[in-house]
ROSE-4610 file (N, C-alpha, C; in Angstrom, 1 decimal, always signed):
// ROSE-4610
residu = [M/M/M/F/F/F/E/E/E/E/E/E/S/S/S/K/K/K/M/M/M/M/M/M/K/K/K/E/E/E/L/L/L/H/H/H/E/E/E/I/I/I/R/R/R/E/E/E/K/K/K/I/I/I/Y/Y/Y/E/E/E/E/E/E/T/T/T/K/K/K/H/H/H/M/M/M/S/S/S/S/S/S/K/K/K/E/E/E/M/M/M/A/A/A/Q/Q/Q/Y/Y/Y/F/F/F/N/N/N/E/E/E/K/K/K/A/A/A/K/K/K/K/K/K/A/A/A/K/K/K/R/R/R/D/D/D/L/L/L/K/K/K/L/L/L/K/K/K/N/N/N/N/N/N/V/V/V/L/L/L]
num = [1/1/1/2/2/2/3/3/3/4/4/4/5/5/5/6/6/6/7/7/7/8/8/8/9/9/9/10/10/10/11/11/11/12/12/12/13/13/13/14/14/14/15/15/15/16/16/16/17/17/17/18/18/18/19/19/19/20/20/20/21/21/21/22/22/22/23/23/23/24/24/24/25/25/25/26/26/26/27/27/27/28/28/28/29/29/29/30/30/30/31/31/31/32/32/32/33/33/33/34/34/34/35/35/35/36/36/36/37/37/37/38/38/38/39/39/39/40/40/40/41/41/41/42/42/42/43/43/43/44/44/44/45/45/45/46/46/46/47/47/47/48/48/48/49/49/49/50/50/50/51/51/51/52/52/52]
x = [-24.3/-22.9/-22.3/-21.3/-20.6/-19.1/-18.5/-17.1/-16.2/-15.2/-14.4/-13.4/-13.0/-12.1/-10.7/-10.0/-8.6/-7.8/-7.9/-7.1/-7.5/-8.8/-9.2/-8.8/-8.8/-8.4/-6.9/-6.1/-4.7/-4.4/-5.2/-5.0/-5.3/-6.4/-6.8/-5.7/-5.1/-4.0/-2.8/-2.4/-1.3/-1.5/-2.7/-3.1/-3.0/-3.5/-3.5/-2.0/-1.2/+0.2/+0.9/+0.7/+1.2/+0.7/-0.6/-1.1/-0.5/-0.3/+0.3/+1.8/+2.5/+3.9/+4.0/+3.0/+3.1/+2.2/+1.4/+0.4/+0.9/+2.1/+2.7/+3.7/+3.8/+4.9/+4.4/+5.3/+5.0/+4.9/+4.5/+4.4/+5.8/+6.8/+8.1/+8.6/+8.4/+8.8/+8.1/+6.8/+6.0/+6.5/+6.8/+7.4/+8.7/+9.5/+10.8/+10.6/+9.6/+9.2/+8.8/+7.9/+7.5/+8.6/+9.4/+10.6/+11.5/+11.8/+12.7/+12.0/+10.8/+10.1/+10.1/+9.9/+9.9/+11.3/+12.3/+13.7/+14.0/+13.6/+13.8/+13.1/+11.8/+11.0/+11.7/+12.2/+12.9/+14.1/+14.9/+16.1/+15.8/+14.8/+14.4/+13.9/+13.1/+12.6/+13.8/+14.7/+15.9/+16.7/+16.9/+17.6/+16.8/+15.5/+14.7/+14.8/+14.7/+14.7/+16.1/+17.2/+18.5/+18.7/+18.1/+18.2/+17.5/+16.3/+15.6/+16.3]
y = [+9.5/+9.1/+10.2/+9.9/+10.9/+10.9/+12.0/+12.2/+11.7/+10.8/+10.3/+11.4/+11.3/+12.3/+12.2/+13.3/+13.3/+12.2/+11.9/+10.9/+9.5/+9.2/+7.9/+7.8/+8.8/+8.8/+8.4/+9.1/+8.8/+7.3/+6.8/+5.4/+4.5/+4.7/+3.9/+3.9/+5.1/+5.2/+4.4/+4.4/+3.7/+2.2/+1.7/+0.3/-0.1/+0.7/+0.3/+0.2/+1.1/+1.1/-0.2/-0.5/-1.7/-3.0/-3.0/-4.1/-4.3/-3.2/-3.2/-3.7/-3.3/-3.7/-5.2/-5.8/-7.1/-8.2/-7.8/-8.7/-10.0/-10.1/-11.3/-11.9/-11.5/-12.1/-13.3/-14.2/-15.3/-14.8/-15.7/-15.3/-15.0/-15.7/-15.5/-14.1/-13.8/-12.5/-11.4/-11.6/-10.5/-10.3/-11.3/-11.1/-10.4/-10.7/-10.0/-8.5/-8.2/-6.9/-6.1/-6.6/-5.9/-5.7/-6.7/-6.6/-5.5/-5.4/-4.3/-3.0/-2.9/-1.6/-1.2/-2.1/-1.9/-1.4/-2.1/-1.7/-0.3/+0.1/+1.4/+2.4/+2.1/+3.1/+3.3/+2.2/+2.3/+3.1/+2.9/+3.7/+5.2/+5.5/+6.9/+7.5/+6.8/+7.3/+7.6/+6.7/+7.0/+8.2/+8.3/+9.5/+10.8/+10.7/+11.9/+12.3/+11.3/+11.6/+12.1/+11.6/+12.1/+13.5/+13.9/+15.3/+16.3/+15.8/+16.7/+16.7]
z = [+2.7/+3.2/+4.0/+4.7/+5.4/+5.0/+5.3/+4.9/+6.0/+5.7/+6.8/+7.2/+8.5/+9.1/+8.4/+8.6/+8.0/+8.6/+9.9/+10.5/+9.9/+9.8/+9.2/+7.8/+7.0/+5.6/+5.6/+6.4/+6.5/+6.9/+7.9/+8.3/+7.1/+6.4/+5.3/+4.2/+4.0/+3.0/+3.4/+4.7/+5.2/+5.1/+5.4/+5.3/+3.9/+3.0/+1.5/+1.0/+1.5/+1.1/+1.6/+2.9/+3.4/+2.7/+2.4/+1.6/+0.3/-0.4/-1.7/-1.7/-0.6/-0.4/+0.0/+0.6/+1.2/+0.6/-0.4/-0.9/-1.5/-2.0/-2.6/-1.7/-0.5/+0.4/+1.1/+1.4/+2.3/+3.7/+4.6/+6.0/+6.6/+6.2/+6.6/+6.1/+4.9/+4.3/+5.0/+5.2/+5.9/+7.3/+8.0/+9.4/+9.3/+8.3/+8.2/+7.8/+7.0/+6.5/+7.8/+8.6/+9.8/+10.8/+11.0/+11.9/+11.5/+10.2/+9.7/+9.9/+9.6/+9.8/+11.3/+12.2/+13.6/+14.1/+13.6/+13.9/+13.5/+12.3/+11.8/+12.6/+12.9/+13.8/+15.1/+15.7/+17.0/+16.9/+15.8/+15.6/+15.5/+14.6/+14.4/+15.7/+16.5/+17.7/+18.7/+18.8/+19.6/+19.2/+17.9/+17.4/+17.7/+17.5/+17.7/+19.2/+20.1/+21.6/+22.0/+21.4/+21.7/+21.3/+20.2/+19.8/+20.7/+21.2/+22.1/+23.4]
C-alpha cells in the first residue's frame, strides 16, 4: 500500500465530517445545510478581503 498525501488525508477527513453531520438529513435539510455553509463562507471571504 501507499501512504496518502497530507492534502488527500485532509480532504477525506472533511468529507467524513460532512457525512456525519448530514447522514440523517432529508434532501431539503441537506440543501439548507449547504446553503448556510456557503453563505458563511461568502461572508468570511468578504471580511477577509476587506481586511487585506
